[in-house]
FIDOBA-992588 format. One record per residue (C-alpha): residue in one letter; z, x, y. Coordinates in nm, 3 decimals. Layout:
BEGIN
<rec aa="a" Z="Z" X="X" Y="Y"/>
...
//
This chain:
BEGIN
<rec aa="m" Z="1.851" X="2.607" Y="5.280"/>
<rec aa="k" Z="1.834" X="2.702" Y="4.912"/>
<rec aa="v" Z="1.480" X="2.714" Y="4.770"/>
<rec aa="l" Z="1.401" X="2.734" Y="4.400"/>
<rec aa="q" Z="1.063" X="2.888" Y="4.318"/>
<rec aa="v" Z="0.949" X="2.764" Y="3.975"/>
<rec aa="t" Z="0.668" X="2.976" Y="3.833"/>
<rec aa="p" Z="0.532" X="3.004" Y="3.476"/>
<rec aa="y" Z="0.540" X="3.384" Y="3.492"/>
<rec aa="y" Z="0.709" X="3.636" Y="3.718"/>
<rec aa="y" Z="0.743" X="4.011" Y="3.761"/>
<rec aa="p" Z="0.708" X="4.232" Y="3.556"/>
<rec aa="h" Z="0.421" X="4.002" Y="3.452"/>
<rec aa="i" Z="0.134" X="4.095" Y="3.683"/>
<rec aa="g" Z="-0.112" X="3.848" Y="3.835"/>
<rec aa="g" Z="-0.215" X="3.673" Y="4.154"/>
<rec aa="v" Z="0.040" X="3.390" Y="4.126"/>
<rec aa="e" Z="0.320" X="3.635" Y="4.048"/>
<rec aa="s" Z="0.227" X="3.850" Y="4.350"/>
<rec aa="h" Z="0.217" X="3.541" Y="4.571"/>
<rec aa="v" Z="0.559" X="3.416" Y="4.459"/>
<rec aa="k" Z="0.710" X="3.762" Y="4.500"/>
<rec aa="g" Z="0.570" X="3.806" Y="4.851"/>
<rec aa="l" Z="0.665" X="3.454" Y="4.957"/>
<rec aa="s" Z="1.019" X="3.490" Y="4.821"/>
<rec aa="k" Z="1.067" X="3.819" Y="5.004"/>
<rec aa="g" Z="0.943" X="3.661" Y="5.328"/>
<rec aa="l" Z="1.171" X="3.360" Y="5.294"/>
<rec aa="s" Z="1.477" X="3.571" Y="5.218"/>
<rec aa="q" Z="1.409" X="3.774" Y="5.533"/>
<rec aa="r" Z="1.448" X="3.446" Y="5.726"/>
<rec aa="n" Z="1.797" X="3.402" Y="5.575"/>
<rec aa="i" Z="1.672" X="3.135" Y="5.334"/>
<rec aa="e" Z="1.842" X="3.156" Y="4.994"/>
<rec aa="v" Z="1.575" X="3.199" Y="4.728"/>
<rec aa="v" Z="1.610" X="3.173" Y="4.350"/>
<rec aa="i" Z="1.333" X="3.225" Y="4.093"/>
<rec aa="l" Z="1.308" X="3.020" Y="3.772"/>
<rec aa="t" Z="1.047" X="3.130" Y="3.521"/>
<rec aa="s" Z="0.973" X="3.165" Y="3.151"/>
<rec aa="r" Z="1.121" X="3.434" Y="2.930"/>
<rec aa="d" Z="0.779" X="3.525" Y="2.796"/>
<rec aa="r" Z="0.894" X="3.855" Y="2.645"/>
<rec aa="k" Z="1.198" X="3.892" Y="2.419"/>
<rec aa="n" Z="1.308" X="4.214" Y="2.587"/>
<rec aa="l" Z="1.346" X="4.045" Y="2.929"/>
<rec aa="p" Z="1.696" X="3.938" Y="3.034"/>
<rec aa="e" Z="1.785" X="3.575" Y="3.090"/>
<rec aa="y" Z="1.918" X="3.667" Y="3.432"/>
<rec aa="e" Z="1.863" X="3.958" Y="3.668"/>
<rec aa="v" Z="1.826" X="4.034" Y="4.037"/>
<rec aa="i" Z="1.489" X="4.165" Y="4.161"/>
<rec aa="d" Z="1.456" X="4.270" Y="4.526"/>
<rec aa="n" Z="1.791" X="4.101" Y="4.596"/>
<rec aa="i" Z="1.658" X="3.768" Y="4.461"/>
<rec aa="p" Z="1.818" X="3.607" Y="4.152"/>
<rec aa="v" Z="1.573" X="3.549" Y="3.866"/>
<rec aa="y" Z="1.650" X="3.310" Y="3.578"/>
<rec aa="r" Z="1.430" X="3.308" Y="3.268"/>
<rec aa="a" Z="1.431" X="3.010" Y="3.035"/>
<rec aa="f" Z="1.401" X="3.061" Y="2.659"/>
<rec aa="t" Z="1.031" X="3.035" Y="2.569"/>
<rec aa="p" Z="0.972" X="2.994" Y="2.195"/>
<rec aa="l" Z="0.603" X="2.908" Y="2.226"/>
<rec aa="n" Z="0.301" X="3.014" Y="2.430"/>
<rec aa="l" Z="-0.026" X="2.822" Y="2.388"/>
<rec aa="f" Z="-0.349" X="2.934" Y="2.556"/>
<rec aa="n" Z="-0.151" X="3.157" Y="2.795"/>
<rec aa="t" Z="0.073" X="2.859" Y="2.879"/>
<rec aa="p" Z="0.444" X="2.927" Y="2.827"/>
<rec aa="i" Z="0.654" X="2.639" Y="2.690"/>
<rec aa="p" Z="1.001" X="2.708" Y="2.834"/>
<rec aa="v" Z="1.305" X="2.522" Y="2.702"/>
<rec aa="g" Z="1.585" X="2.377" Y="2.911"/>
<rec aa="l" Z="1.447" X="2.411" Y="3.263"/>
<rec aa="g" Z="1.652" X="2.107" Y="3.362"/>
<rec aa="k" Z="1.985" X="2.276" Y="3.287"/>
<rec aa="y" Z="1.894" X="2.571" Y="3.509"/>
<rec aa="i" Z="1.786" X="2.341" Y="3.792"/>
<rec aa="k" Z="2.111" X="2.145" Y="3.761"/>
<rec aa="k" Z="2.309" X="2.471" Y="3.769"/>
<rec aa="i" Z="2.122" X="2.622" Y="4.066"/>
<rec aa="k" Z="2.133" X="2.300" Y="4.275"/>
<rec aa="p" Z="1.853" X="2.383" Y="4.518"/>
<rec aa="d" Z="1.777" X="2.186" Y="4.833"/>
<rec aa="v" Z="1.403" X="2.221" Y="4.772"/>
<rec aa="m" Z="1.190" X="2.311" Y="4.471"/>
<rec aa="h" Z="0.858" X="2.488" Y="4.508"/>
<rec aa="l" Z="0.644" X="2.464" Y="4.194"/>
<rec aa="h" Z="0.347" X="2.687" Y="4.114"/>
<rec aa="m" Z="0.065" X="2.567" Y="3.887"/>
<rec aa="p" Z="-0.120" X="2.645" Y="3.659"/>
<rec aa="p" Z="-0.031" X="2.693" Y="3.373"/>
<rec aa="p" Z="0.081" X="2.331" Y="3.357"/>
<rec aa="v" Z="0.385" X="2.284" Y="3.135"/>
<rec aa="t" Z="0.644" X="2.464" Y="3.350"/>
<rec aa="s" Z="0.554" X="2.256" Y="3.658"/>
<rec aa="f" Z="0.555" X="1.934" Y="3.456"/>
<rec aa="m" Z="0.905" X="2.000" Y="3.321"/>
<rec aa="a" Z="1.027" X="2.097" Y="3.667"/>
<rec aa="i" Z="0.886" X="1.786" Y="3.837"/>
<rec aa="m" Z="1.064" X="1.566" Y="3.582"/>
<rec aa="a" Z="1.391" X="1.747" Y="3.661"/>
<rec aa="s" Z="1.328" X="1.706" Y="4.034"/>
<rec aa="k" Z="1.307" X="1.330" Y="3.987"/>
<rec aa="k" Z="1.613" X="1.322" Y="3.763"/>
<rec aa="y" Z="1.829" X="1.516" Y="4.010"/>
<rec aa="s" Z="1.665" X="1.379" Y="4.328"/>
<rec aa="i" Z="1.552" X="1.720" Y="4.450"/>
<rec aa="p" Z="1.238" X="1.711" Y="4.669"/>
<rec aa="a" Z="0.958" X="1.927" Y="4.533"/>
<rec aa="c" Z="0.633" X="2.062" Y="4.669"/>
<rec aa="m" Z="0.371" X="2.242" Y="4.464"/>
<rec aa="t" Z="0.116" X="2.513" Y="4.527"/>
<rec aa="y" Z="-0.193" X="2.438" Y="4.322"/>
<rec aa="h" Z="-0.326" X="2.788" Y="4.267"/>
<rec aa="a" Z="-0.624" X="2.711" Y="4.043"/>
<rec aa="d" Z="-0.781" X="2.478" Y="3.790"/>
<rec aa="l" Z="-0.721" X="2.540" Y="3.423"/>
<rec aa="d" Z="-1.025" X="2.688" Y="3.248"/>
<rec aa="l" Z="-1.045" X="2.720" Y="2.870"/>
<rec aa="s" Z="-1.424" X="2.735" Y="2.846"/>
<rec aa="h" Z="-1.399" X="3.048" Y="2.630"/>
<rec aa="i" Z="-1.211" X="2.851" Y="2.362"/>
<rec aa="v" Z="-1.377" X="2.613" Y="2.115"/>
<rec aa="g" Z="-1.294" X="2.260" Y="2.232"/>
<rec aa="g" Z="-1.150" X="2.404" Y="2.550"/>
<rec aa="k" Z="-1.304" X="2.144" Y="2.782"/>
<rec aa="y" Z="-1.137" X="1.862" Y="2.586"/>
<rec aa="i" Z="-0.799" X="2.035" Y="2.604"/>
<rec aa="v" Z="-0.841" X="2.074" Y="2.980"/>
<rec aa="k" Z="-0.942" X="1.709" Y="3.021"/>
<rec aa="f" Z="-0.637" X="1.591" Y="2.827"/>
<rec aa="y" Z="-0.412" X="1.816" Y="3.034"/>
<rec aa="q" Z="-0.563" X="1.683" Y="3.358"/>
<rec aa="i" Z="-0.507" X="1.316" Y="3.279"/>
<rec aa="t" Z="-0.154" X="1.371" Y="3.146"/>
<rec aa="l" Z="0.069" X="1.659" Y="3.257"/>
<rec aa="a" Z="-0.128" X="1.774" Y="3.561"/>
<rec aa="n" Z="-0.196" X="1.428" Y="3.700"/>
<rec aa="y" Z="0.172" X="1.331" Y="3.667"/>
<rec aa="t" Z="0.284" X="1.652" Y="3.838"/>
<rec aa="v" Z="0.041" X="1.617" Y="4.128"/>
<rec aa="k" Z="0.133" X="1.252" Y="4.186"/>
<rec aa="n" Z="0.506" X="1.321" Y="4.193"/>
<rec aa="a" Z="0.511" X="1.630" Y="4.414"/>
<rec aa="k" Z="0.604" X="1.541" Y="4.772"/>
<rec aa="k" Z="0.349" X="1.786" Y="4.910"/>
<rec aa="i" Z="0.057" X="1.976" Y="4.759"/>
<rec aa="i" Z="-0.042" X="2.316" Y="4.894"/>
<rec aa="v" Z="-0.377" X="2.478" Y="4.820"/>
<rec aa="h" Z="-0.500" X="2.814" Y="4.948"/>
<rec aa="t" Z="-0.849" X="2.719" Y="5.068"/>
<rec aa="k" Z="-1.040" X="2.409" Y="5.175"/>
<rec aa="s" Z="-1.346" X="2.487" Y="4.964"/>
<rec aa="y" Z="-1.137" X="2.505" Y="4.648"/>
<rec aa="q" Z="-0.963" X="2.175" Y="4.722"/>
<rec aa="q" Z="-1.298" X="2.006" Y="4.785"/>
<rec aa="t" Z="-1.436" X="2.123" Y="4.451"/>
<rec aa="s" Z="-1.130" X="2.058" Y="4.232"/>
<rec aa="s" Z="-1.139" X="1.712" Y="4.071"/>
<rec aa="l" Z="-0.762" X="1.711" Y="4.021"/>
<rec aa="i" Z="-0.675" X="1.739" Y="4.389"/>
<rec aa="w" Z="-0.979" X="1.633" Y="4.592"/>
<rec aa="h" Z="-0.830" X="1.284" Y="4.634"/>
<rec aa="v" Z="-0.508" X="1.417" Y="4.789"/>
<rec aa="q" Z="-0.464" X="1.557" Y="5.139"/>
<rec aa="p" Z="-0.300" X="1.895" Y="5.078"/>
<rec aa="d" Z="-0.167" X="2.146" Y="5.324"/>
<rec aa="i" Z="-0.417" X="2.433" Y="5.339"/>
<rec aa="i" Z="-0.206" X="2.750" Y="5.345"/>
<rec aa="p" Z="-0.358" X="3.080" Y="5.228"/>
<rec aa="s" Z="-0.179" X="3.351" Y="5.040"/>
<rec aa="a" Z="-0.103" X="3.680" Y="5.210"/>
<rec aa="v" Z="-0.060" X="4.050" Y="5.152"/>
<rec aa="d" Z="0.172" X="4.327" Y="5.269"/>
<rec aa="y" Z="-0.066" X="4.515" Y="5.499"/>
<rec aa="i" Z="0.191" X="4.790" Y="5.557"/>
<rec aa="k" Z="0.216" X="4.868" Y="5.187"/>
<rec aa="f" Z="-0.164" X="4.849" Y="5.151"/>
<rec aa="n" Z="-0.317" X="5.048" Y="5.435"/>
<rec aa="p" Z="-0.608" X="5.286" Y="5.506"/>
<rec aa="d" Z="-0.390" X="5.589" Y="5.580"/>
<rec aa="i" Z="-0.278" X="5.654" Y="5.221"/>
<rec aa="d" Z="-0.402" X="5.986" Y="5.081"/>
<rec aa="r" Z="-0.716" X="5.902" Y="4.883"/>
<rec aa="n" Z="-0.730" X="6.239" Y="4.706"/>
<rec aa="i" Z="-0.415" X="6.204" Y="4.492"/>
<rec aa="i" Z="-0.582" X="5.984" Y="4.230"/>
<rec aa="r" Z="-0.929" X="6.131" Y="4.279"/>
<rec aa="e" Z="-0.801" X="6.480" Y="4.200"/>
<rec aa="k" Z="-0.595" X="6.354" Y="3.909"/>
<rec aa="l" Z="-0.904" X="6.191" Y="3.754"/>
<rec aa="r" Z="-1.143" X="6.465" Y="3.872"/>
<rec aa="i" Z="-1.368" X="6.223" Y="4.055"/>
<rec aa="n" Z="-1.371" X="6.383" Y="4.402"/>
<rec aa="d" Z="-1.749" X="6.398" Y="4.405"/>
<rec aa="k" Z="-1.801" X="6.040" Y="4.282"/>
<rec aa="k" Z="-1.883" X="5.712" Y="4.453"/>
<rec aa="v" Z="-1.590" X="5.509" Y="4.325"/>
<rec aa="i" Z="-1.608" X="5.137" Y="4.252"/>
<rec aa="l" Z="-1.272" X="4.969" Y="4.192"/>
<rec aa="f" Z="-1.170" X="4.661" Y="3.995"/>
<rec aa="v" Z="-0.808" X="4.541" Y="3.986"/>
<rec aa="g" Z="-0.697" X="4.256" Y="3.762"/>
<rec aa="r" Z="-0.617" X="4.138" Y="3.414"/>
<rec aa="l" Z="-0.875" X="4.212" Y="3.148"/>
<rec aa="v" Z="-0.946" X="3.852" Y="3.050"/>
<rec aa="p" Z="-1.276" X="3.661" Y="3.010"/>
<rec aa="h" Z="-1.287" X="3.490" Y="3.350"/>
<rec aa="k" Z="-1.267" X="3.821" Y="3.537"/>
<rec aa="n" Z="-1.620" X="3.903" Y="3.412"/>
<rec aa="v" Z="-1.557" X="4.279" Y="3.387"/>
<rec aa="d" Z="-1.826" X="4.310" Y="3.118"/>
<rec aa="f" Z="-2.079" X="4.210" Y="3.385"/>
<rec aa="l" Z="-1.952" X="4.494" Y="3.604"/>
<rec aa="i" Z="-1.981" X="4.749" Y="3.321"/>
<rec aa="k" Z="-2.339" X="4.642" Y="3.257"/>
<rec aa="a" Z="-2.413" X="4.672" Y="3.630"/>
<rec aa="l" Z="-2.269" X="5.026" Y="3.630"/>
<rec aa="s" Z="-2.512" X="5.127" Y="3.356"/>
<rec aa="r" Z="-2.799" X="5.056" Y="3.597"/>
<rec aa="l" Z="-2.654" X="5.256" Y="3.885"/>
<rec aa="p" Z="-2.712" X="5.632" Y="3.936"/>
<rec aa="k" Z="-2.474" X="5.868" Y="3.758"/>
<rec aa="e" Z="-2.272" X="5.955" Y="4.071"/>
<rec aa="y" Z="-2.120" X="5.605" Y="4.062"/>
<rec aa="f" Z="-1.785" X="5.580" Y="3.886"/>
<rec aa="l" Z="-1.590" X="5.266" Y="3.789"/>
<rec aa="l" Z="-1.211" X="5.262" Y="3.811"/>
<rec aa="v" Z="-1.063" X="4.964" Y="3.621"/>
<rec aa="v" Z="-0.697" X="4.899" Y="3.699"/>
<rec aa="g" Z="-0.537" X="4.646" Y="3.468"/>
<rec aa="n" Z="-0.470" X="4.554" Y="3.110"/>
<rec aa="g" Z="-0.529" X="4.257" Y="2.883"/>
<rec aa="p" Z="-0.672" X="4.129" Y="2.556"/>
<rec aa="l" Z="-1.028" X="4.243" Y="2.632"/>
<rec aa="l" Z="-0.939" X="4.612" Y="2.679"/>
<rec aa="n" Z="-1.081" X="4.738" Y="2.350"/>
<rec aa="k" Z="-1.387" X="4.517" Y="2.376"/>
<rec aa="l" Z="-1.461" X="4.652" Y="2.723"/>
<rec aa="k" Z="-1.414" X="5.011" Y="2.605"/>
<rec aa="n" Z="-1.662" X="4.946" Y="2.324"/>
<rec aa="l" Z="-1.902" X="4.793" Y="2.574"/>
<rec aa="a" Z="-1.878" X="5.103" Y="2.791"/>
<rec aa="t" Z="-1.972" X="5.313" Y="2.486"/>
<rec aa="f" Z="-2.260" X="5.078" Y="2.405"/>
<rec aa="y" Z="-2.403" X="5.119" Y="2.756"/>
<rec aa="n" Z="-2.333" X="5.494" Y="2.746"/>
<rec aa="v" Z="-2.111" X="5.487" Y="3.055"/>
<rec aa="n" Z="-1.774" X="5.559" Y="2.890"/>
<rec aa="n" Z="-1.761" X="5.896" Y="3.072"/>
<rec aa="r" Z="-1.812" X="5.711" Y="3.404"/>
<rec aa="i" Z="-1.521" X="5.467" Y="3.363"/>
<rec aa="n" Z="-1.147" X="5.511" Y="3.371"/>
<rec aa="f" Z="-0.927" X="5.232" Y="3.237"/>
<rec aa="a" Z="-0.592" X="5.266" Y="3.415"/>
<rec aa="t" Z="-0.381" X="5.029" Y="3.209"/>
<rec aa="n" Z="-0.027" X="5.120" Y="3.317"/>
<rec aa="v" Z="-0.037" X="5.139" Y="3.695"/>
<rec aa="s" Z="0.296" X="5.052" Y="3.854"/>
<rec aa="d" Z="0.334" X="4.836" Y="4.161"/>
<rec aa="e" Z="0.432" X="5.147" Y="4.356"/>
<rec aa="e" Z="0.124" X="5.341" Y="4.242"/>
<rec aa="l" Z="-0.128" X="5.063" Y="4.307"/>
<rec aa="p" Z="-0.193" X="5.141" Y="4.678"/>
<rec aa="y" Z="-0.303" X="5.492" Y="4.578"/>
<rec aa="y" Z="-0.571" X="5.350" Y="4.348"/>
<rec aa="y" Z="-0.708" X="5.138" Y="4.630"/>
<rec aa="a" Z="-0.705" X="5.447" Y="4.850"/>
<rec aa="a" Z="-0.905" X="5.644" Y="4.589"/>
<rec aa="s" Z="-1.191" X="5.394" Y="4.586"/>
<rec aa="d" Z="-1.489" X="5.346" Y="4.815"/>
<rec aa="v" Z="-1.579" X="4.989" Y="4.722"/>
<rec aa="f" Z="-1.384" X="4.706" Y="4.561"/>
<rec aa="v" Z="-1.568" X="4.454" Y="4.341"/>
<rec aa="l" Z="-1.443" X="4.117" Y="4.215"/>
<rec aa="p" Z="-1.701" X="3.983" Y="3.965"/>
<rec aa="s" Z="-1.510" X="3.669" Y="3.856"/>
<rec aa="l" Z="-1.705" X="3.350" Y="3.787"/>
<rec aa="s" Z="-1.437" X="3.103" Y="3.673"/>
<rec aa="r" Z="-1.235" X="2.827" Y="3.843"/>
<rec aa="l" Z="-0.929" X="3.031" Y="3.742"/>
<rec aa="e" Z="-1.021" X="3.269" Y="4.025"/>
<rec aa="a" Z="-0.932" X="3.052" Y="4.323"/>
<rec aa="f" Z="-0.834" X="3.307" Y="4.586"/>
<rec aa="g" Z="-0.831" X="3.674" Y="4.488"/>
<rec aa="m" Z="-0.511" X="3.859" Y="4.581"/>
<rec aa="a" Z="-0.665" X="4.191" Y="4.483"/>
<rec aa="t" Z="-0.943" X="4.128" Y="4.733"/>
<rec aa="l" Z="-0.686" X="4.095" Y="5.013"/>
<rec aa="e" Z="-0.512" X="4.413" Y="4.897"/>
<rec aa="a" Z="-0.844" X="4.598" Y="4.909"/>
<rec aa="m" Z="-0.925" X="4.460" Y="5.255"/>
<rec aa="a" Z="-0.580" X="4.560" Y="5.383"/>
<rec aa="s" Z="-0.649" X="4.907" Y="5.239"/>
<rec aa="g" Z="-0.962" X="4.927" Y="5.454"/>
<rec aa="k" Z="-1.211" X="4.902" Y="5.169"/>
<rec aa="v" Z="-1.551" X="4.737" Y="5.157"/>
<rec aa="v" Z="-1.517" X="4.437" Y="4.926"/>
<rec aa="i" Z="-1.802" X="4.283" Y="4.729"/>
<rec aa="v" Z="-1.692" X="3.956" Y="4.570"/>
<rec aa="s" Z="-1.833" X="3.658" Y="4.383"/>
<rec aa="d" Z="-1.970" X="3.377" Y="4.595"/>
<rec aa="i" Z="-1.750" X="3.107" Y="4.438"/>
<rec aa="p" Z="-1.519" X="2.841" Y="4.590"/>
<rec aa="g" Z="-1.194" X="2.977" Y="4.728"/>
<rec aa="v" Z="-1.284" X="3.344" Y="4.694"/>
<rec aa="r" Z="-1.572" X="3.310" Y="4.940"/>
<rec aa="e" Z="-1.336" X="3.203" Y="5.221"/>
<rec aa="l" Z="-1.184" X="3.551" Y="5.242"/>
<rec aa="v" Z="-1.516" X="3.712" Y="5.331"/>
<rec aa="v" Z="-1.769" X="3.661" Y="5.609"/>
<rec aa="n" Z="-2.080" X="3.801" Y="5.443"/>
<rec aa="g" Z="-2.199" X="4.120" Y="5.611"/>
<rec aa="q" Z="-1.910" X="4.129" Y="5.858"/>
<rec aa="n" Z="-1.588" X="4.206" Y="5.670"/>
<rec aa="g" Z="-1.734" X="4.234" Y="5.320"/>
<rec aa="f" Z="-2.014" X="4.101" Y="5.103"/>
<rec aa="l" Z="-2.069" X="3.804" Y="4.873"/>
<rec aa="f" Z="-2.291" X="3.823" Y="4.568"/>
<rec aa="n" Z="-2.423" X="3.574" Y="4.317"/>
<rec aa="p" Z="-2.219" X="3.638" Y="3.999"/>
<rec aa="m" Z="-2.502" X="3.507" Y="3.782"/>
<rec aa="i" Z="-2.766" X="3.745" Y="3.916"/>
<rec aa="e" Z="-2.723" X="4.092" Y="3.774"/>
<rec aa="t" Z="-2.936" X="4.279" Y="4.027"/>
<rec aa="d" Z="-2.758" X="4.127" Y="4.327"/>
<rec aa="i" Z="-2.434" X="4.319" Y="4.277"/>
<rec aa="n" Z="-2.614" X="4.655" Y="4.237"/>
<rec aa="e" Z="-2.823" X="4.595" Y="4.547"/>
<rec aa="k" Z="-2.508" X="4.523" Y="4.748"/>
<rec aa="i" Z="-2.327" X="4.831" Y="4.616"/>
<rec aa="e" Z="-2.616" X="5.068" Y="4.688"/>
<rec aa="y" Z="-2.680" X="4.910" Y="5.028"/>
<rec aa="v" Z="-2.321" X="4.978" Y="5.132"/>
<rec aa="f" Z="-2.333" X="5.347" Y="5.038"/>
<rec aa="k" Z="-2.663" X="5.395" Y="5.223"/>
<rec aa="n" Z="-2.519" X="5.254" Y="5.548"/>
<rec aa="e" Z="-2.217" X="5.463" Y="5.644"/>
<rec aa="v" Z="-2.196" X="5.326" Y="5.999"/>
<rec aa="l" Z="-2.194" X="4.969" Y="5.871"/>
<rec aa="m" Z="-1.945" X="5.068" Y="5.601"/>
<rec aa="k" Z="-1.702" X="5.199" Y="5.864"/>
<rec aa="k" Z="-1.731" X="4.882" Y="6.072"/>
<rec aa="i" Z="-1.679" X="4.653" Y="5.773"/>
<rec aa="r" Z="-1.371" X="4.849" Y="5.664"/>
<rec aa="q" Z="-1.209" X="4.797" Y="6.003"/>
<rec aa="n" Z="-1.312" X="4.430" Y="6.016"/>
<rec aa="a" Z="-1.164" X="4.376" Y="5.670"/>
<rec aa="r" Z="-0.826" X="4.512" Y="5.770"/>
<rec aa="d" Z="-0.830" X="4.320" Y="6.100"/>
<rec aa="t" Z="-0.899" X="3.999" Y="5.905"/>
<rec aa="v" Z="-0.594" X="4.051" Y="5.685"/>
<rec aa="i" Z="-0.365" X="4.129" Y="5.977"/>
<rec aa="s" Z="-0.479" X="3.826" Y="6.178"/>
<rec aa="k" Z="-0.518" X="3.562" Y="5.904"/>
<rec aa="f" Z="-0.345" X="3.668" Y="5.583"/>
<rec aa="n" Z="-0.011" X="3.813" Y="5.683"/>
<rec aa="w" Z="0.321" X="3.694" Y="5.538"/>
<rec aa="n" Z="0.480" X="3.607" Y="5.871"/>
<rec aa="k" Z="0.224" X="3.335" Y="5.940"/>
<rec aa="v" Z="0.221" X="3.207" Y="5.583"/>
<rec aa="v" Z="0.600" X="3.189" Y="5.558"/>
<rec aa="d" Z="0.615" X="2.993" Y="5.885"/>
<rec aa="k" Z="0.379" X="2.732" Y="5.743"/>
<rec aa="i" Z="0.562" X="2.711" Y="5.409"/>
<rec aa="i" Z="0.894" X="2.654" Y="5.586"/>
<rec aa="e" Z="0.732" X="2.366" Y="5.778"/>
<rec aa="v" Z="0.639" X="2.210" Y="5.441"/>
<rec aa="y" Z="0.997" X="2.247" Y="5.314"/>
<rec aa="n" Z="1.138" X="2.083" Y="5.627"/>
<rec aa="s" Z="0.890" X="1.798" Y="5.606"/>
<rec aa="i" Z="0.979" X="1.706" Y="5.247"/>
<rec aa="l" Z="1.351" X="1.732" Y="5.322"/>
<rec aa="n" Z="1.300" X="1.473" Y="5.597"/>
<rec aa="l" Z="1.093" X="1.229" Y="5.388"/>
//
């Protein structure tokens, strides 16, 4: 079987969807399934074709990018050239999937789609009207013409107007729990940053509005001085967040690690005590970084929002907090550090959860079942 993964962005672009596609593709190739990646050429210095982790990657010329949505040109010619048996689309952003689903119809190639999240442009003037137009045009057409829809959690499907009328396959994402594990030396990064005596809070993700990192910086300003925030990621809000740290007089209690490689990332998880995901947008539908932290044996404190909340059983393998109540996150953070016995138990429960529910072997099995089902339609 030859499977074409069509994704708006791919490595070296970093994000939850990119991590999911990379992990899934690796798992499929280990089952002797031929995998090819088709994505946008969102940076001019990226090659049109290369091989990453023994998987061919094609990048279509992308002259335009609107609202973080690449507009690739000529996807159809790549699909015709690759001749896959099955196409697996990943959305959002919307345009890449829309172009691919049209090509799937033209060349009679069955396609399924993982619906990773709703589009959210609430931070842009007129954003809700742009989203509405996208939903009734490109997105609606793509959803209707995919043979199968996959969504990571039931709660997200039930609260997403675009897909609540369909009956999707509920298949979570997964994480490499060997790469992310509790036995990694936690002192390498702590010594490098001179934070051995600190209580370290970790955030991992792009520095964009929906991640709500400004909320976390404000929360830090109300915690005692022994608390330190390690922010791993980069994005358009970097300078704004640095200025905010200065405004709240916590700039000496934050480190912005903007160029952490994929190989280095497990060491940053190891260096932390607690992982926090403060997101409050529909764009945060699952939380890959949360799984990585849990696999690393960390206490996670995450927003109580659809999708994300299904990773955590509150008080057992992590904590949920109300992202709109500022004091709630601080109370959870301080409670964890005051209860070392509970902290140890939650760390172990978190890792056990990942190994039992969110491992690639189980996820790949379920995805292959979807491929076989659409081939037999």
